[in-house]
Legacy VTK file of the C-alpha trace (Angstrom):
# vtk DataFile Version 3.0
C-alpha trace
ASCII
DATASET POLYDATA
POINTS 145 float
144.497 78.478 145.391
146.126 75.074 145.784
145.071 72.273 143.407
142.900 69.520 144.904
144.217 65.954 144.942
141.565 63.328 145.694
142.689 59.919 146.936
140.123 57.180 146.361
139.581 53.717 147.747
136.555 51.517 148.192
135.751 52.009 151.883
137.752 55.148 152.713
138.647 53.572 156.042
142.235 52.471 155.658
144.470 52.923 152.590
143.001 56.195 151.329
143.021 57.629 154.849
146.672 56.700 155.366
147.535 58.082 151.915
145.715 61.338 152.691
147.735 61.771 155.872
151.019 60.886 154.176
150.534 63.186 151.176
149.291 65.991 153.387
152.470 65.668 155.471
154.670 65.573 152.350
152.968 68.217 150.169
150.078 69.800 152.061
151.686 73.187 151.607
151.314 72.995 147.802
148.194 70.832 147.278
144.937 70.297 149.128
144.670 66.593 149.888
141.270 64.907 150.176
140.160 61.297 150.390
136.911 59.484 149.747
135.443 56.090 149.009
133.083 54.663 146.436
131.382 52.674 149.243
132.530 54.350 152.477
132.412 52.312 155.664
131.719 55.336 157.834
134.704 54.723 160.096
138.487 54.838 160.138
140.152 51.496 160.813
141.688 51.602 164.326
144.939 50.002 163.160
145.309 52.680 160.466
145.044 55.286 163.226
147.637 53.420 165.257
150.289 52.945 162.555
149.952 56.529 161.366
150.437 57.795 164.916
153.663 55.775 164.997
155.043 58.105 162.294
153.612 61.223 163.982
150.726 61.674 161.551
147.386 62.112 163.279
144.424 61.034 161.147
141.995 60.777 164.057
140.026 63.816 162.839
139.497 62.265 159.383
136.123 60.841 158.435
135.084 58.135 156.007
133.052 59.790 153.253
131.598 59.197 149.805
133.348 60.746 146.823
130.115 62.606 146.020
130.829 65.112 148.794
133.536 66.562 146.539
131.447 66.748 143.342
131.389 70.561 143.417
135.152 70.927 143.906
137.574 71.270 141.016
139.760 68.171 141.276
143.150 68.376 139.557
144.265 64.812 140.270
142.646 61.560 141.353
144.816 58.838 142.841
143.077 55.476 143.212
144.808 53.265 145.758
142.704 50.174 145.004
141.471 48.496 141.836
137.764 48.727 142.633
137.873 52.514 143.018
139.972 52.852 139.877
137.426 50.878 137.839
134.369 52.543 139.392
135.133 56.238 138.926
134.537 57.517 135.391
137.369 59.110 133.460
137.454 62.858 132.949
139.707 64.551 130.401
140.206 67.489 132.785
141.591 65.388 135.633
145.002 63.740 135.914
144.543 60.215 137.122
146.785 57.596 138.686
146.170 54.058 139.895
148.622 53.022 142.580
147.261 49.773 144.015
148.285 48.882 147.535
147.346 45.689 149.353
144.462 46.090 151.773
145.927 45.411 155.233
142.447 45.270 156.756
141.874 41.978 154.919
144.550 40.257 157.014
142.999 37.739 159.397
145.265 37.192 162.341
146.265 38.459 165.744
146.475 42.226 166.202
150.282 42.215 166.378
150.447 40.325 163.072
147.894 42.678 161.536
149.933 45.671 162.701
152.910 44.306 160.768
150.767 44.244 157.606
149.533 47.802 158.219
153.108 49.006 158.734
154.280 47.372 155.519
151.522 49.085 153.517
152.070 52.409 155.317
155.783 52.324 154.520
155.145 51.427 150.853
152.682 54.293 150.634
155.094 56.694 152.314
157.798 55.972 149.741
155.311 56.415 146.883
153.725 59.622 148.164
157.063 61.148 149.173
158.289 60.566 145.614
155.072 62.049 144.207
155.464 65.100 146.470
159.057 65.534 145.271
157.770 65.416 141.680
155.151 68.059 142.498
157.853 70.298 143.918
159.935 69.801 140.767
156.908 70.597 138.600
156.491 67.051 137.271
153.290 65.951 139.045
150.490 68.281 138.070
150.081 71.800 136.768
150.388 74.161 139.738
LINES 1 146
145 0 1 2 3 4 5 6 7 8 9 10 11 12 13 14 15 16 17 18 19 20 21 22 23 24 25 26 27 28 29 30 31 32 33 34 35 36 37 38 39 40 41 42 43 44 45 46 47 48 49 50 51 52 53 54 55 56 57 58 59 60 61 62 63 64 65 66 67 68 69 70 71 72 73 74 75 76 77 78 79 80 81 82 83 84 85 86 87 88 89 90 91 92 93 94 95 96 97 98 99 100 101 102 103 104 105 106 107 108 109 110 111 112 113 114 115 116 117 118 119 120 121 122 123 124 125 126 127 128 129 130 131 132 133 134 135 136 137 138 139 140 141 142 143 144
């Protein structure tokens, strides 16, 4: 059974969804990747869908959900991609925990083309981070497998 990695954000509509897709692409063969929000919006941001499709990662089947839906699952690692989620979720001695804050591209107020630039910047930052994490998992440095 693969260990469960839960990626958390506030709304589970943008950053955590992109991170789920990126980590799944990089290490889905060795970990089960999940994402959730502490206050889910109930939808995936359309620009997140668009920029992920640009790198051939389809997150259109994802859904925005509350972290409570995973309360019965054994979680090996929690990765919070925003400060609010990191501060909201209680600590557990049985769970590895990381806080990797990424800017929220959905907060950018501008034309769609300008917003897409912001989404791409965050996506690319996340890709570098989650690719490195996946490499560490493969080398046995990320979590007990």
